[in-house]
N, C-alpha and C positions, 0 to 999 in steps of 0.2 A: 497510614496518611487516613485511613477512610474517617478515623476518630475524632483526626483534626480536624477533617472537615467537617464533622456533627452530621453524620447521618442518622446514627443513632439515639440522638440526645431528645427522648420524647418530652421534653421540660427545654424545648427550644425555642424562639421567637415566633417558630414557622405556626406549628402548634399552641402557642400561649395567645397568639392573636385569632385562632379561632376557632379554642376553646372560650374564649371570653368571652369574642360575640355570640358565642353559642349559651354563654351562662346570661349574656343578657337578653337573648329570645327567650330562655328558659323563664326568667322573672316579668317578661311581656307577658307572654302565654298565660302563667299562671294568674300574675296582676288582672288580666283581663276577662280572666276565665268565669271570676263570680258577678262579672257585672252581665258578663255573655246567659248565666243560666238565668237570672231575674230576668232578663229581655225576649229571650227567645224558650220556646216551650221543648220537648224532647223529642214532641215528634219533628220540630222544624231542624233542629240540632241533628237527628236523625237522617233526615232527607239531604241535609249537608255532609255528611260524611260518605254518603251515598255517590254523591255526585264528583267527593275529590278520588272516593276510588277508584271511580269507572277513569277520570282524568290522568289518574298516573298510572293507568292499563295502557290508553289511548296515546298518554305523551310517549312513554318507551317507545312503540309499537311504530310512530311518529318519526322518530328517530333513527332508526333501523339498525341499531345495537351501536350505532358507532362512537356516541360519546365516550366508553372505554377507553375505542380506540385514539381520542384525540390527545389522551394523556399518555399511552401505554406505546404510539408510533413513536421513533428514533429520529426525525426529522423535522424540523419544525415549520418548515415550510410545508408540510406535508400533513402534519397537525391543523395548519390555518386552513389548508386545500379541504380537511377532512369538516371540519367548519363548515365555510361555506357550501358542501354539498347534502351536510347536514339541515343547514336551515334551510333548503330550498324545499328538500322530501316531507319536512314535517311541514312545509303552508301548504306544498300540495296536498298532501294527509289530511290536514286541516280541510280546506275546500271541499275534496271526497265526502268529509264529514259533513259538510254543510246542503249540499246536494242531497246527500241518504237521508240527514233530516225531515225536509221539504220533501222528498219521496216519500217519506214514512208518514204523513198525516192522510193525503188523502186513500191510501188504502188500508187507512186502518189503524198500522201499526203505535202510531201514536197520537194521542188527543188533542185539540188544538187548546185544554186546559196544562197541559205538561209542554207543550210548544213553545213557552216562554223559559221554561226550564233549560228544552233543550239545543236553543238557539247560542246559551252561553258556552257549550260544548265546544265548540270548534275554537272560538276564539281561546277559553281554558286551556284547550288543548296544545296548539300553539304557544302560547306562551311559555306555556309549563313546559316541553316540548324544545321551544332554545332556550328554556333553564337549563335543562338539562347539560344541554352542548356547550355555554358559555361559563359555565361554572367549570365542567372539566378543561378549559381552555386555557380559565383563568391559574387555575391546580398545576399544568400544566408549566406556566411560565411563572409559576411559585408567588403569586398574586394571592397569599392568604388573607391580606390586613384588606382587601377587595371583595374574597370571597365574604369574607367576616361583615364588613360593613354593606353590603347586600342582602343579608340577612338579614341584618338588623333592620335596616330599612323596611325591609319586605313584611315581617312580622310586624313592625309597627305601623304600617299605613293599613295594613289589614286588621288590625284589630281598633283598630280610631274610628278606619270605614263601618265594622260592625257594627258598633259602639253607638255611634254618630244616627249611621240608617235603622238600629232598633229603636232608637227612644219614637224616630219618624215613622216608619212602617217596617217592623216585625215579619221577617218572612225568610223562606230559603235563596228568593232570587239576592233579597238584601246580602246575606251570609255569604254565597256566591261570589258577587259583584264586588265585596271590598276582598275575597281571594284574589280576584282575576287584577284587582287595581293594585292588590299589592307585589305581584309577580311582576304586573310592567313596570314599575315603580323599580325590582331589584335590576329586571333586564335593563332599562336604561341605563343604571348604572356599572351595570357590566359592559356592554358594548363598545364605553371606550375602548377597552382594554383592547375588544379585539378589532377594530377598524382600525384604529393607529397603525398597530401589526399590519394589518393586510394592506394598509396602503404601504407599506413600506417595503413590503415583498415582491408587489403584483402579484395575487392570487388571478390564472383567469380559472373559464369555463371546464377549460380543456382539463386543465389541472387538479380540476376536486372533481371530473368521474375517473379522473388516473389513480388518486387517493383512494377513492372509493374502492376501486377494483385491488389494488394491493392490500386492503384492510380488510376482502370479501370474507374470510373466519368470522369476524364479527355480526355479520348478520346470518351468519351461516349455523353458529352455534352458539354464539353471547346472547343474540335476540331472542332467539326461543328460552334461554335459560329465563331472560329477565322476562319476558313474558309470562311464563312459569310463574315467577316467582311474585309478578303485580298480580294475575290472578288469585294466587292465593290472599296475597291483602287486600285486593276487591273481592273476592269469595266473601270473605267474612263476616262483612258488615252485612252485604245482602245475603248470606244464609242468615243470620242473627234476626233482619227482619221479616225475611219468611217463612219463621219459625216461630221465632216469640216476639214481633210486634216491631212497628217502630218506636216506640217508646220505649223499649228497652234498648233499642240500639240506641235512642237519644242518651242516654246515663251511659251506656256502655264508652259511646262515643266520648264523652267526657272525659272520663278514666281513662280511655284511646288518646285523647288528644292533651291531657294533665301532664299524665308518662311519658306516651310516645312519639310527642313531635320533640320537645327540645330535649330527651336523650338522644333522639333518632338523627337530632340538629349535632351533636353532641359527638356521636360515636361517627357520624360523616363529616367530623371535622376532622378526628385520628384517621380514619381513613384515609384521606385526600392527600393528607401529608404522607402517610405509610405507604399508598399505592406506588407517589411519583418515584418514594426512596428506596421502596422495593426494586421499583425499574431499573435504579441506578445501582445498586449491592448485589442484583442477581446473580452474577459467574462466581460469588463468593459465597460456599456455605454457609462458613464459619458466618460473615455479615450478616449474611440471610437470616439465619438461626435468632443469633445477638439483636438484630432489629424486630423480628417476630415477638421472642421472649421481653422486649425493652415495650413495645406496642401491649402485648396483654396484663402486663405489673401496670402501667400507669391506665389500661382501662378497667383492673379492678381496684386500683385505689379512687380514680373517680367517683366510681358507681357503687362503692361496696354504703359503705354509709346513708345515702340515698335510700337505696331500695334495703336496707334493712330497717329504716326507721317508717318505709313505706309497710314494711312486710308485717310490723308489728302496731302501727296507729293509722293506718291510711282514711277505715270509715272516719275516725275520730275528728282526720283531719279536715276531709271532704266535708264532715258538718259542719265544723267550725268556720271552715273557708267559704262554703257554697251554702250553707242553709240545711235544714234540716231535710229536707225532702232528696237533697243530692246524699244521702250517709249510701243509699245502695251504692249509686258511683264508686265511693270508696271501695265498698267490697268488690266489688268487681276487679277492682284493681288491685287489693291485694291476692285474688283469687290468679291475678295474670302472674305479678310479681319472678315465678322459676322461667319463664318463659321469656318475658321480656328483659329479664336480665342476661341468660343466657344469648339471645337474641343479641344483645348490646355487645358483648364480649366476641361476638361471631362480626357482626357485619362488617366491621371494619376492616377486619384483614382474611376477606372472605374473595377479594381480588389478587389471592397469590396462584391463584386459577389462571387468570389473564395474564398475568406478568411471566408464569410459565408456560404459555400459550397448551395449559388443559381445558381449554372452552367444553371440552366435549365432556370431559369433571363435570365440571361447573353444572353443565345442564341437566346432567344423572341427580348430582346431591339437590337440586332445586324442585326435579321432579320427586324425589324421595317424601323432602318436606310439604309438598303436594300432596302428596299419594295421603299421609299423614294426619293431614288436615283435614284432608276430604273423608279421609276412614270415620274421623271420631266424629265429624260433622254428622255423615249418615246414618250412624250408631244413635247419634241424639233423637233423629228425624225420625228413626223407624221407630223405638224404644218409646220413645216421646218423654226425655228427660225434662227436667226443671233447667232452665237455666242454670243455675247455681252449679248445678252438677256438671255440664257440659259444661264450663268457664274454666271448673275445676279440671276436669278430665281432659282437656282440649291445653290450658297452661303444661300439664304435667309431661306429656306425648309431644309435643313440642321442646319442650323444654330438656327429652331424653335426643330429640333431631339436631337440633343444635349443639348440646354435645359430644354428638357423635361428631360432626365436624371441628371439633376446636380439635380430633384426633390426627384426621385426615390433613388439616391442613398442614400442619411439620413434614408429614411425609410426602405430599406435595414439596415443600421447599426443598428436603432431603435428596428424591429424584429427578427433579426437575433441576436443580445444578450440577448434578450427575450426566445428566441426559445432556446437557448443554456440555460441558466439559466433554463428551464423547464426540459429538458432529464437529467439534473444534478439533477434535484429535482426525478423526476421520477427515474434515478439510486440510488438515496440516501434511496427511502423510499423500 
């Protein structure tokens, strides 16, 4: 019956919509990159990369980790109530950030020169947090076409704004404003889905708090795990800027943007469908493992040719597309391939720890990856490594860490299903 329902088909219409949208996003990102590298300096792109890294961490913190709960909760009404609760706490968190930024100026923690950048932070954080939760609800309701179109709208609007403002007054503020505007357009597009359903179900303020209490394990374990992951992602550009300088960060950020953003969106597309379907078949060991294998095969087939091509010719490709001065960014991309490839394979299926309520294990695994990343960075700083040496070692150490997760996750599925059956048997007795 499960096969007839199509839970296992990763060539299905749902994944096709999301991966098709991700392909268009990839084309827009790669197409805009040569223009951006001619309008903005590596230092300006480096500041933008730092800002995005900080927003990613703060946005996840502002949602309290409830974004994943929106998908996995078993009640549609409960899911809507979680959306309402998460939007409220994200708004309050952004107000707190705004107050903190104004308070930081008189005591000398934030200079007047950086205030213009800091004032973007609360708005960008709220929009990003709002996007997390409404995308989760769209995934919950299987509105994959809506998710795909919102991502295309977000990327296209941001890229066009970056280019237009780059001709007028190229600056980090122009890059940040374009990114915030793109997220706003995507949120407006997505909100129609939630508002309509919320009106039909009559979501109340009391219900939102009740739903939050029912899913308290997410802020207790999933929030810290997510923060650890976000700190690892945000800490890398900060460490690169501090140890190797903003110009190096700018070159690295272009390599990361061209590789990481499109592939990240593609992985998220597969991961969104996988997460929802993994919840639906979570009581069957055979179905769960078959779904996992289908996902892994699909991810390998999607990524094999692009990654092999970049591994062989990334410097030449970057030089041809972006200009001679950006060949170094291609070399950085080439060195990152082992790490980014394994991360691409792992991230979409990493939510098995949420499906089988192994939130504590998820926190431990994210902690392990963060320790590996921090350890390599600390050694590079202590021994005064060249950036190429650091990036080579960082990539391979992280690749080994992600490969370990590919061993752990099938075990989580097998033992998680057994654990669920044991609970059901004990209840039946």
